[in-house]
A tleap script that builds the chain and sets N, CA, C and O, in Angstrom:
source leaprc.protein.ff14SB
mol = sequence {
  NMET SER SER LYS LEU ALA LEU SER ILE GLY
  GLY VAL VAL ALA VAL VAL PHE GLY VAL ALA
  LEU THR LEU LEU PRO ALA ALA MET LEU GLY
  GLY PHE GLY LEU GLY ALA PRO ASN GLU ALA
  VAL ILE LEU SER ARG ASP VAL GLY VAL THR
  LEU ILE GLY LEU GLY ILE LEU ASN TRP MET
  ALA ARG ASP ALA THR GLY THR SER LEU ARG
  ALA ILE LEU ILE GLY ASN LEU PHE VAL GLN
  ALA ALA GLU PHE VAL VAL ASN GLY TYR GLU
  ILE VAL SER GLY ALA LEU PRO GLY ALA ALA
  GLY GLY GLY LEU VAL ILE HIE VAL VAL MET
  ALA VAL ILE PHE ALA ILE PRO LEU PHE ARG
  LYS SER CALA
}
set mol.1.N position { 0.654 -1.232 -0.249 }
set mol.1.CA position { 0.087 -0.082 0.240 }
set mol.1.C position { 0.696 1.332 0.047 }
set mol.1.O position { 1.685 1.555 0.746 }
set mol.2.N position { 0.317 2.244 -0.707 }
set mol.2.CA position { 1.363 3.520 -0.909 }
set mol.2.C position { 0.967 4.495 0.331 }
set mol.2.O position { -0.095 4.364 0.940 }
set mol.3.N position { 1.794 5.341 0.592 }
set mol.3.CA position { 1.595 6.496 1.831 }
set mol.3.C position { 0.515 7.099 1.086 }
set mol.3.O position { -0.447 7.273 1.833 }
set mol.4.N position { 0.292 7.499 -0.133 }
set mol.4.CA position { -0.852 8.448 -0.691 }
set mol.4.C position { -1.900 7.675 -0.416 }
set mol.4.O position { -2.776 8.278 0.203 }
set mol.5.N position { -2.177 6.323 -0.701 }
set mol.5.CA position { -3.420 5.694 -0.487 }
set mol.5.C position { -3.881 5.626 0.865 }
set mol.5.O position { -5.075 5.751 1.135 }
set mol.6.N position { -2.758 5.382 1.966 }
set mol.6.CA position { -3.011 5.423 3.378 }
set mol.6.C position { -3.362 6.702 3.991 }
set mol.6.O position { -4.022 6.686 5.031 }
set mol.7.N position { -2.955 7.935 3.405 }
set mol.7.CA position { -3.355 8.756 3.787 }
set mol.7.C position { -4.653 9.512 3.223 }
set mol.7.O position { -5.191 10.503 3.717 }
set mol.8.N position { -5.036 8.793 2.044 }
set mol.8.CA position { -6.319 9.214 1.701 }
set mol.8.C position { -7.452 8.428 2.139 }
set mol.8.O position { -8.645 8.714 2.041 }
set mol.9.N position { -6.931 7.431 2.619 }
set mol.9.CA position { -8.067 6.342 3.371 }
set mol.9.C position { -8.350 6.887 4.830 }
set mol.9.O position { -9.441 6.884 5.401 }
set mol.10.N position { -7.105 7.369 5.328 }
set mol.10.CA position { -7.119 7.953 6.791 }
set mol.10.C position { -7.939 9.208 6.725 }
set mol.10.O position { -8.851 9.399 7.529 }
set mol.11.N position { -7.671 9.958 5.904 }
set mol.11.CA position { -8.231 11.358 5.546 }
set mol.11.C position { -9.835 11.309 5.474 }
set mol.11.O position { -10.560 12.178 5.956 }
set mol.12.N position { -10.253 10.224 4.836 }
set mol.12.CA position { -11.875 10.071 4.639 }
set mol.12.C position { -12.346 9.476 5.863 }
set mol.12.O position { -13.286 9.936 6.511 }
set mol.13.N position { -11.582 8.286 6.225 }
set mol.13.CA position { -12.303 7.794 7.748 }
set mol.13.C position { -12.193 8.790 8.741 }
set mol.13.O position { -13.164 8.880 9.492 }
set mol.14.N position { -11.297 9.522 8.919 }
set mol.14.CA position { -11.181 10.696 10.044 }
set mol.14.C position { -12.450 11.681 9.878 }
set mol.14.O position { -13.260 11.997 10.750 }
set mol.15.N position { -12.406 12.079 8.525 }
set mol.15.CA position { -13.447 13.173 8.254 }
set mol.15.C position { -15.052 12.465 8.675 }
set mol.15.O position { -15.881 12.895 9.477 }
set mol.16.N position { -15.097 11.382 7.906 }
set mol.16.CA position { -16.587 10.499 8.134 }
set mol.16.C position { -16.940 10.404 9.713 }
set mol.16.O position { -18.068 10.689 10.113 }
set mol.17.N position { -15.976 10.014 10.525 }
set mol.17.CA position { -16.223 9.835 11.982 }
set mol.17.C position { -16.468 11.266 12.548 }
set mol.17.O position { -17.460 11.639 13.174 }
set mol.18.N position { -15.391 11.978 12.213 }
set mol.18.CA position { -15.687 13.553 12.683 }
set mol.18.C position { -16.892 14.242 12.512 }
set mol.18.O position { -17.337 14.971 13.398 }
set mol.19.N position { -17.471 14.060 11.404 }
set mol.19.CA position { -18.562 14.595 10.827 }
set mol.19.C position { -19.511 14.070 11.712 }
set mol.19.O position { -20.278 14.856 12.266 }
set mol.20.N position { -19.604 12.549 11.994 }
set mol.20.CA position { -20.615 11.939 12.504 }
set mol.20.C position { -20.553 12.429 14.285 }
set mol.20.O position { -21.577 12.747 14.888 }
set mol.21.N position { -19.706 12.417 14.684 }
set mol.21.CA position { -19.482 12.473 16.039 }
set mol.21.C position { -19.821 14.328 16.523 }
set mol.21.O position { -20.190 14.741 17.623 }
set mol.22.N position { -19.553 15.070 15.356 }
set mol.22.CA position { -20.142 16.461 15.498 }
set mol.22.C position { -21.390 16.853 15.519 }
set mol.22.O position { -21.946 17.646 16.279 }
set mol.23.N position { -21.996 15.947 14.198 }
set mol.23.CA position { -23.419 16.368 14.004 }
set mol.23.C position { -24.621 15.361 14.616 }
set mol.23.O position { -25.807 15.670 14.732 }
set mol.24.N position { -23.988 14.046 14.986 }
set mol.24.CA position { -24.870 13.109 15.661 }
set mol.24.C position { -24.152 12.386 16.869 }
set mol.24.O position { -23.931 11.177 16.940 }
set mol.25.N position { -23.839 13.319 17.777 }
set mol.25.CA position { -23.047 12.878 18.814 }
set mol.25.C position { -23.855 11.714 19.585 }
set mol.25.O position { -23.407 10.604 19.872 }
set mol.26.N position { -25.063 12.183 19.840 }
set mol.26.CA position { -25.873 10.914 20.673 }
set mol.26.C position { -25.810 9.706 19.983 }
set mol.26.O position { -25.492 8.705 20.625 }
set mol.27.N position { -26.086 9.601 18.638 }
set mol.27.CA position { -25.995 8.244 17.794 }
set mol.27.C position { -24.847 7.645 17.781 }
set mol.27.O position { -24.799 6.417 17.728 }
set mol.28.N position { -23.755 8.392 17.825 }
set mol.28.CA position { -22.580 8.063 17.731 }
set mol.28.C position { -22.162 7.218 19.278 }
set mol.28.O position { -21.567 6.146 19.381 }
set mol.29.N position { -22.627 7.989 20.248 }
set mol.29.CA position { -22.286 7.365 21.802 }
set mol.29.C position { -22.973 6.348 21.887 }
set mol.29.O position { -22.427 5.321 22.291 }
set mol.30.N position { -24.470 6.338 21.508 }
set mol.30.CA position { -25.199 5.395 21.559 }
set mol.30.C position { -24.764 3.695 20.821 }
set mol.30.O position { -25.139 2.610 21.265 }
set mol.31.N position { -24.020 3.900 19.793 }
set mol.31.CA position { -23.631 2.887 19.117 }
set mol.31.C position { -22.592 2.335 19.668 }
set mol.31.O position { -22.211 1.276 19.170 }
set mol.32.N position { -21.887 2.864 20.780 }
set mol.32.CA position { -20.657 2.218 21.508 }
set mol.32.C position { -21.261 2.091 22.766 }
set mol.32.O position { -20.507 2.344 23.706 }
set mol.33.N position { -22.778 1.668 23.141 }
set mol.33.CA position { -23.440 1.543 24.551 }
set mol.33.C position { -23.301 2.563 25.382 }
set mol.33.O position { -23.517 2.321 26.569 }
set mol.34.N position { -22.956 3.790 25.038 }
set mol.34.CA position { -22.832 4.886 26.161 }
set mol.34.C position { -24.243 5.780 26.110 }
set mol.34.O position { -24.991 5.804 25.132 }
set mol.35.N position { -24.415 6.359 27.098 }
set mol.35.CA position { -25.366 7.360 27.311 }
set mol.35.C position { -24.842 8.594 26.726 }
set mol.35.O position { -23.637 8.760 26.539 }
set mol.36.N position { -25.912 9.634 26.377 }
set mol.36.CA position { -25.412 10.982 25.821 }
set mol.36.C position { -25.840 12.236 26.770 }
set mol.36.O position { -26.599 13.142 26.427 }
set mol.37.N position { -25.231 12.110 27.970 }
set mol.37.CA position { -25.388 13.478 28.897 }
set mol.37.C position { -24.821 14.652 28.125 }
set mol.37.O position { -24.192 14.502 27.077 }
set mol.38.N position { -25.059 15.775 28.661 }
set mol.38.CA position { -24.714 16.935 27.992 }
set mol.38.C position { -23.027 16.849 27.899 }
set mol.38.O position { -22.480 16.974 26.803 }
set mol.39.N position { -22.472 16.691 28.776 }
set mol.39.CA position { -20.853 16.610 28.794 }
set mol.39.C position { -20.372 15.575 27.785 }
set mol.39.O position { -19.442 15.851 27.027 }
set mol.40.N position { -20.985 14.380 27.752 }
set mol.40.CA position { -20.423 13.501 26.438 }
set mol.40.C position { -20.756 14.020 25.102 }
set mol.40.O position { -20.004 13.726 24.173 }
set mol.41.N position { -21.873 14.816 24.872 }
set mol.41.CA position { -22.191 15.412 23.834 }
set mol.41.C position { -21.228 16.393 23.495 }
set mol.41.O position { -20.731 16.367 22.369 }
set mol.42.N position { -20.819 17.471 24.525 }
set mol.42.CA position { -19.886 18.444 24.210 }
set mol.42.C position { -18.383 17.819 23.781 }
set mol.42.O position { -17.726 18.198 22.811 }
set mol.43.N position { -18.027 16.849 24.668 }
set mol.43.CA position { -16.674 16.212 24.039 }
set mol.43.C position { -16.777 15.414 23.167 }
set mol.43.O position { -15.670 15.051 22.770 }
set mol.44.N position { -17.883 14.792 22.488 }
set mol.44.CA position { -17.945 14.109 21.244 }
set mol.44.C position { -17.857 15.170 20.088 }
set mol.44.O position { -17.218 14.932 19.063 }
set mol.45.N position { -18.407 16.139 20.259 }
set mol.45.CA position { -18.248 17.414 19.214 }
set mol.45.C position { -16.850 17.810 19.335 }
set mol.45.O position { -16.345 18.095 18.250 }
set mol.46.N position { -16.114 17.904 20.306 }
set mol.46.CA position { -14.607 18.315 20.515 }
set mol.46.C position { -13.959 17.215 19.852 }
set mol.46.O position { -12.913 17.533 19.286 }
set mol.47.N position { -14.282 16.060 19.772 }
set mol.47.CA position { -13.433 15.061 19.236 }
set mol.47.C position { -13.723 15.088 17.805 }
set mol.47.O position { -12.830 15.097 16.958 }
set mol.48.N position { -14.904 15.101 17.548 }
set mol.48.CA position { -15.576 15.271 16.014 }
set mol.48.C position { -14.558 16.270 15.288 }
set mol.48.O position { -13.789 15.862 14.417 }
set mol.49.N position { -14.611 17.833 15.772 }
set mol.49.CA position { -13.829 18.487 15.127 }
set mol.49.C position { -12.437 18.383 14.835 }
set mol.49.O position { -11.883 18.840 13.835 }
set mol.50.N position { -11.799 17.626 15.961 }
set mol.50.CA position { -10.413 17.225 15.739 }
set mol.50.C position { -10.318 16.306 14.842 }
set mol.50.O position { -9.283 16.410 14.183 }
set mol.51.N position { -11.075 15.333 14.517 }
set mol.51.CA position { -10.826 14.162 13.700 }
set mol.51.C position { -11.064 14.738 12.217 }
set mol.51.O position { -10.413 14.347 11.248 }
set mol.52.N position { -12.083 15.725 12.155 }
set mol.52.CA position { -12.091 16.520 10.620 }
set mol.52.C position { -10.734 17.036 10.422 }
set mol.52.O position { -10.152 16.701 9.391 }
set mol.53.N position { -10.081 17.887 11.353 }
set mol.53.CA position { -8.921 18.314 11.105 }
set mol.53.C position { -7.977 17.478 11.062 }
set mol.53.O position { -7.074 17.776 10.280 }
set mol.54.N position { -7.865 16.526 11.632 }
set mol.54.CA position { -6.780 15.250 11.155 }
set mol.54.C position { -6.839 14.843 9.763 }
set mol.54.O position { -5.868 14.563 9.061 }
set mol.55.N position { -8.251 14.832 9.373 }
set mol.55.CA position { -8.715 14.145 8.023 }
set mol.55.C position { -8.057 15.057 7.289 }
set mol.55.O position { -7.098 14.664 6.624 }
set mol.56.N position { -8.386 16.268 7.265 }
set mol.56.CA position { -7.868 17.303 6.038 }
set mol.56.C position { -6.455 17.378 6.270 }
set mol.56.O position { -5.768 17.604 5.273 }
set mol.57.N position { -5.874 17.238 7.369 }
set mol.57.CA position { -4.288 17.275 7.169 }
set mol.57.C position { -3.910 15.863 6.256 }
set mol.57.O position { -3.309 15.950 5.185 }
set mol.58.N position { -4.262 14.819 6.723 }
set mol.58.CA position { -4.057 13.845 6.029 }
set mol.58.C position { -4.356 13.614 4.507 }
set mol.58.O position { -3.545 13.058 3.767 }
set mol.59.N position { -5.534 14.062 4.106 }
set mol.59.CA position { -5.651 14.477 2.877 }
set mol.59.C position { -4.816 15.436 2.044 }
set mol.59.O position { -4.445 15.174 0.900 }
set mol.60.N position { -4.573 16.445 2.622 }
set mol.60.CA position { -3.673 17.382 2.064 }
set mol.60.C position { -2.256 17.163 2.006 }
set mol.60.O position { -1.557 17.886 1.295 }
set mol.61.N position { -1.756 16.205 2.709 }
set mol.61.CA position { -0.421 15.430 2.706 }
set mol.61.C position { -0.206 14.434 1.988 }
set mol.61.O position { 0.875 13.862 2.121 }
set mol.62.N position { -1.032 14.017 1.164 }
set mol.62.CA position { -1.058 12.727 0.353 }
set mol.62.C position { 0.162 12.753 -0.543 }
set mol.62.O position { 0.614 11.674 -0.926 }
set mol.63.N position { 0.746 13.911 -0.919 }
set mol.63.CA position { 1.923 13.737 -1.573 }
set mol.63.C position { 3.178 14.168 -1.041 }
set mol.63.O position { 4.216 14.349 -1.679 }
set mol.64.N position { 2.990 14.317 0.189 }
set mol.64.CA position { 4.196 14.350 1.193 }
set mol.64.C position { 5.294 13.525 0.834 }
set mol.64.O position { 5.076 12.544 0.123 }
set mol.65.N position { 6.736 13.849 1.325 }
set mol.65.CA position { 7.774 12.694 1.276 }
set mol.65.C position { 8.555 13.271 2.294 }
set mol.65.O position { 8.489 14.382 2.821 }
set mol.66.N position { 9.420 12.168 2.502 }
set mol.66.CA position { 10.982 12.291 3.468 }
set mol.66.C position { 10.075 12.422 4.842 }
set mol.66.O position { 9.025 11.858 5.149 }
set mol.67.N position { 10.789 13.269 5.466 }
set mol.67.CA position { 10.703 13.518 6.924 }
set mol.67.C position { 9.181 13.928 7.451 }
set mol.67.O position { 8.753 13.621 8.563 }
set mol.68.N position { 8.508 14.608 6.541 }
set mol.68.CA position { 7.325 15.067 6.604 }
set mol.68.C position { 6.329 14.213 6.650 }
set mol.68.O position { 5.416 14.196 7.475 }
set mol.69.N position { 6.598 13.128 5.295 }
set mol.69.CA position { 5.561 11.979 5.440 }
set mol.69.C position { 5.990 11.113 6.495 }
set mol.69.O position { 5.061 10.506 7.028 }
set mol.70.N position { 6.997 10.910 6.894 }
set mol.70.CA position { 7.442 9.900 7.995 }
set mol.70.C position { 6.575 10.441 9.365 }
set mol.70.O position { 5.867 9.678 10.022 }
set mol.71.N position { 6.766 11.989 9.705 }
set mol.71.CA position { 5.933 12.291 10.785 }
set mol.71.C position { 4.593 12.234 10.626 }
set mol.71.O position { 4.023 12.062 11.703 }
set mol.72.N position { 3.901 12.309 9.732 }
set mol.72.CA position { 2.528 12.370 9.623 }
set mol.72.C position { 1.735 10.887 9.620 }
set mol.72.O position { 0.570 10.651 9.940 }
set mol.73.N position { 2.767 9.986 9.153 }
set mol.73.CA position { 2.419 8.444 9.411 }
set mol.73.C position { 2.681 7.997 10.742 }
set mol.73.O position { 1.803 7.319 11.277 }
set mol.74.N position { 3.826 8.275 11.435 }
set mol.74.CA position { 4.162 7.949 12.704 }
set mol.74.C position { 2.920 8.615 13.638 }
set mol.74.O position { 2.222 7.935 14.390 }
set mol.75.N position { 2.800 9.821 13.481 }
set mol.75.CA position { 1.555 10.705 14.208 }
set mol.75.C position { 0.097 9.778 14.152 }
set mol.75.O position { -0.602 9.511 15.129 }
set mol.76.N position { -0.156 9.365 12.720 }
set mol.76.CA position { -1.428 8.716 12.601 }
set mol.76.C position { -1.286 7.161 12.986 }
set mol.76.O position { -2.338 6.538 13.133 }
set mol.77.N position { -0.208 6.567 13.141 }
set mol.77.CA position { -0.108 5.391 13.900 }
set mol.77.C position { -0.231 5.237 15.064 }
set mol.77.O position { -0.749 4.247 15.580 }
set mol.78.N position { 0.363 6.484 15.828 }
set mol.78.CA position { 0.372 6.707 17.226 }
set mol.78.C position { -0.906 6.727 17.930 }
set mol.78.O position { -1.206 6.121 18.958 }
set mol.79.N position { -1.755 7.676 17.079 }
set mol.79.CA position { -3.332 7.640 17.284 }
set mol.79.C position { -3.901 6.557 17.152 }
set mol.79.O position { -4.719 6.448 18.065 }
set mol.80.N position { -3.907 5.711 16.515 }
set mol.80.CA position { -4.582 4.535 16.397 }
set mol.80.C position { -3.891 3.336 17.445 }
set mol.80.O position { -4.547 2.332 17.722 }
set mol.81.N position { -2.817 3.502 17.871 }
set mol.81.CA position { -2.226 2.360 18.683 }
set mol.81.C position { -3.011 2.944 20.333 }
set mol.81.O position { -3.745 2.215 21.000 }
set mol.82.N position { -2.694 4.151 20.660 }
set mol.82.CA position { -3.006 4.625 21.728 }
set mol.82.C position { -4.462 4.673 22.034 }
set mol.82.O position { -4.874 4.414 23.165 }
set mol.83.N position { -5.283 5.014 21.010 }
set mol.83.CA position { -6.833 4.543 21.199 }
set mol.83.C position { -7.158 3.203 21.187 }
set mol.83.O position { -8.250 2.950 21.696 }
set mol.84.N position { -6.420 2.113 20.679 }
set mol.84.CA position { -6.636 0.722 20.781 }
set mol.84.C position { -6.222 0.220 22.305 }
set mol.84.O position { -6.831 -0.675 22.890 }
set mol.85.N position { -5.022 0.981 22.890 }
set mol.85.CA position { -4.753 0.587 24.016 }
set mol.85.C position { -5.616 1.235 25.248 }
set mol.85.O position { -5.962 0.648 26.273 }
set mol.86.N position { -5.865 2.534 24.901 }
set mol.86.CA position { -6.967 3.104 26.035 }
set mol.86.C position { -8.426 2.633 25.982 }
set mol.86.O position { -9.133 2.497 26.980 }
set mol.87.N position { -8.806 2.398 24.713 }
set mol.87.CA position { -10.309 1.731 24.725 }
set mol.87.C position { -10.221 0.157 25.140 }
set mol.87.O position { -11.189 -0.374 25.683 }
set mol.88.N position { -9.110 -0.520 24.885 }
set mol.88.CA position { -8.917 -2.042 25.202 }
set mol.88.C position { -8.881 -2.132 26.892 }
set mol.88.O position { -9.198 -3.128 27.544 }
set mol.89.N position { -8.430 -0.879 27.416 }
set mol.89.CA position { -8.384 -0.921 28.991 }
set mol.89.C position { -9.494 -0.715 29.461 }
set mol.89.O position { -9.969 -1.385 30.378 }
set mol.90.N position { -10.146 0.380 28.820 }
set mol.90.CA position { -11.570 0.995 29.417 }
set mol.90.C position { -12.690 -0.198 29.106 }
set mol.90.O position { -13.720 -0.181 29.779 }
set mol.91.N position { -12.528 -1.117 28.210 }
set mol.91.CA position { -13.542 -2.153 28.102 }
set mol.91.C position { -13.264 -3.604 29.157 }
set mol.91.O position { -14.097 -4.350 29.672 }
set mol.92.N position { -11.928 -3.629 29.211 }
set mol.92.CA position { -11.527 -4.688 30.270 }
set mol.92.C position { -11.916 -4.079 31.784 }
set mol.92.O position { -12.380 -4.781 32.683 }
set mol.93.N position { -11.704 -2.966 31.874 }
set mol.93.CA position { -12.198 -2.526 33.420 }
set mol.93.C position { -13.551 -2.182 33.463 }
set mol.93.O position { -14.020 -1.833 34.546 }
set mol.94.N position { -14.363 -2.226 32.317 }
set mol.94.CA position { -15.666 -1.937 32.607 }
set mol.94.C position { -16.150 -0.481 32.615 }
set mol.94.O position { -17.281 -0.184 33.001 }
set mol.95.N position { -15.218 0.454 32.156 }
set mol.95.CA position { -15.707 1.773 31.897 }
set mol.95.C position { -16.335 1.623 30.829 }
set mol.95.O position { -17.482 2.065 30.896 }
set mol.96.N position { -16.009 1.108 29.709 }
set mol.96.CA position { -16.713 1.274 28.395 }
set mol.96.C position { -17.602 -0.238 28.227 }
set mol.96.O position { -17.068 -1.257 28.665 }
set mol.97.N position { -18.325 -0.282 27.883 }
set mol.97.CA position { -19.364 -1.467 27.681 }
set mol.97.C position { -18.766 -2.326 26.384 }
set mol.97.O position { -18.162 -1.766 25.469 }
set mol.98.N position { -18.998 -3.657 26.424 }
set mol.98.CA position { -18.436 -4.509 25.253 }
set mol.98.C position { -18.878 -4.324 24.032 }
set mol.98.O position { -18.392 -4.841 23.026 }
set mol.99.N position { -20.052 -3.394 24.080 }
set mol.99.CA position { -20.454 -2.931 22.544 }
set mol.99.C position { -19.319 -1.877 21.908 }
set mol.99.O position { -19.270 -1.779 20.682 }
set mol.100.N position { -18.576 -1.234 22.584 }
set mol.100.CA position { -17.305 -0.705 22.023 }
set mol.100.C position { -16.365 -1.248 21.393 }
set mol.100.O position { -15.585 -0.606 20.689 }
set mol.101.N position { -16.308 -2.695 21.589 }
set mol.101.CA position { -15.224 -3.544 21.130 }
set mol.101.C position { -15.056 -3.611 19.544 }
set mol.101.O position { -14.058 -4.087 19.003 }
set mol.102.N position { -16.154 -3.077 18.863 }
set mol.102.CA position { -15.959 -2.899 17.572 }
set mol.102.C position { -15.021 -1.763 16.982 }
set mol.102.O position { -14.448 -1.842 15.895 }
set mol.103.N position { -14.964 -0.866 17.724 }
set mol.103.CA position { -13.959 0.400 17.438 }
set mol.103.C position { -12.636 -0.043 17.559 }
set mol.103.O position { -11.707 0.577 17.044 }
set mol.104.N position { -12.449 -1.329 18.364 }
set mol.104.CA position { -10.653 -1.768 18.463 }
set mol.104.C position { -10.436 -2.341 17.104 }
set mol.104.O position { -9.305 -2.281 16.621 }
set mol.105.N position { -11.488 -2.931 16.395 }
set mol.105.CA position { -11.082 -3.418 15.122 }
set mol.105.C position { -10.831 -2.386 14.096 }
set mol.105.O position { -9.944 -2.503 13.251 }
set mol.106.N position { -11.709 -1.268 14.191 }
set mol.106.CA position { -11.182 -0.069 13.460 }
set mol.106.C position { -10.065 0.414 13.676 }
set mol.106.O position { -9.425 0.785 12.692 }
set mol.107.N position { -9.509 0.557 14.943 }
set mol.107.CA position { -8.249 0.994 15.420 }
set mol.107.C position { -6.947 0.231 14.825 }
set mol.107.O position { -5.879 0.755 14.508 }
set mol.108.N position { -7.377 -1.411 14.738 }
set mol.108.CA position { -6.399 -2.060 14.342 }
set mol.108.C position { -6.080 -2.000 12.876 }
set mol.108.O position { -4.922 -1.968 12.460 }
set mol.109.N position { -7.130 -1.987 12.117 }
set mol.109.CA position { -7.044 -1.741 10.613 }
set mol.109.C position { -6.549 -0.457 10.296 }
set mol.109.O position { -5.859 -0.409 9.278 }
set mol.110.N position { -6.721 0.540 10.884 }
set mol.110.CA position { -6.220 1.910 10.609 }
set mol.110.C position { -4.681 1.672 10.807 }
set mol.110.O position { -3.894 1.955 9.904 }
set mol.111.N position { -4.251 1.128 12.042 }
set mol.111.CA position { -2.936 1.096 12.362 }
set mol.111.C position { -2.159 0.268 11.363 }
set mol.111.O position { -0.985 0.561 11.138 }
set mol.112.N position { -2.730 -0.731 10.760 }
set mol.112.CA position { -2.021 -1.277 9.643 }
set mol.112.C position { -2.078 -0.551 8.388 }
set mol.112.O position { -1.213 -0.707 7.526 }
set mol.113.N position { -3.074 0.247 8.251 }
set mol.113.CA position { -2.796 1.175 7.066 }
set mol.113.C position { -1.873 2.005 6.924 }
set mol.113.O position { -1.355 2.293 5.845 }
set mol.114.N position { -1.570 2.491 8.069 }
set mol.114.CA position { -0.611 3.584 8.354 }
set mol.114.C position { 0.858 2.876 8.525 }
set mol.114.O position { 1.877 3.451 8.142 }
set mol.115.N position { 0.877 1.703 9.075 }
set mol.115.CA position { 2.171 1.038 9.418 }
set mol.115.C position { 2.798 0.488 8.046 }
set mol.115.O position { 3.998 0.550 7.778 }
set mol.116.N position { 1.917 0.002 7.308 }
set mol.116.CA position { 2.632 -0.719 5.736 }
set mol.116.C position { 3.446 0.390 5.233 }
set mol.116.O position { 4.668 0.252 5.268 }
set mol.117.N position { 2.931 1.488 4.763 }
set mol.117.CA position { 3.745 2.334 3.951 }
set mol.117.C position { 5.166 3.030 4.803 }
set mol.117.O position { 6.217 3.432 4.302 }
set mol.118.N position { 4.724 2.994 6.350 }
set mol.118.CA position { 5.752 3.584 7.210 }
set mol.118.C position { 7.204 2.770 7.220 }
set mol.118.O position { 8.331 3.265 7.211 }
set mol.119.N position { 6.777 1.199 7.245 }
set mol.119.CA position { 7.949 0.404 7.571 }
set mol.119.C position { 8.360 -0.139 6.116 }
set mol.119.O position { 9.234 -1.002 6.037 }
set mol.120.N position { 7.693 0.395 4.894 }
set mol.120.CA position { 8.524 -0.311 3.515 }
set mol.120.C position { 9.776 0.555 3.422 }
set mol.120.O position { 9.884 1.589 4.081 }
set mol.121.N position { 10.587 0.175 2.705 }
set mol.121.CA position { 11.982 0.495 2.516 }
set mol.121.C position { 11.857 2.118 1.977 }
set mol.121.O position { 12.550 3.002 2.482 }
set mol.122.N position { 11.091 2.322 1.121 }
set mol.122.CA position { 10.858 3.830 0.383 }
set mol.122.C position { 10.096 4.506 1.273 }
set mol.122.O position { 9.660 5.517 0.722 }
set mol.123.N position { 9.707 4.409 2.479 }
set mol.123.CA position { 8.888 5.396 3.236 }
set mol.123.C position { 9.653 6.559 3.881 }
set mol.123.O position { 9.047 7.416 4.524 }
savepdb mol mol.pdb
quit
């Protein structure tokens, strides 16, 4: 997989989830088995706009090369790995319901998408 394809996929996925969290926070929280008190809605929207920003960054950096490309891929890989660890811990500890486990799969898939071009010789 090329870095351009990885960043394109990452950009689209981040924007899709970001828009959903921003515009439909209660539905997104409900999909993970969570309630939607006002505080959670506010935080979901904040995370949503951050994801939209990450998606724009990824999309616009599709033709990056060298150190810039490496930094963007590492940052994206970190986000996915850290989310996997944090959400995994939250599920195991009972802070997140088991319904949130599907999100772990998304983080693994996205981590692989960013890792492939990062660890290729030409990256």
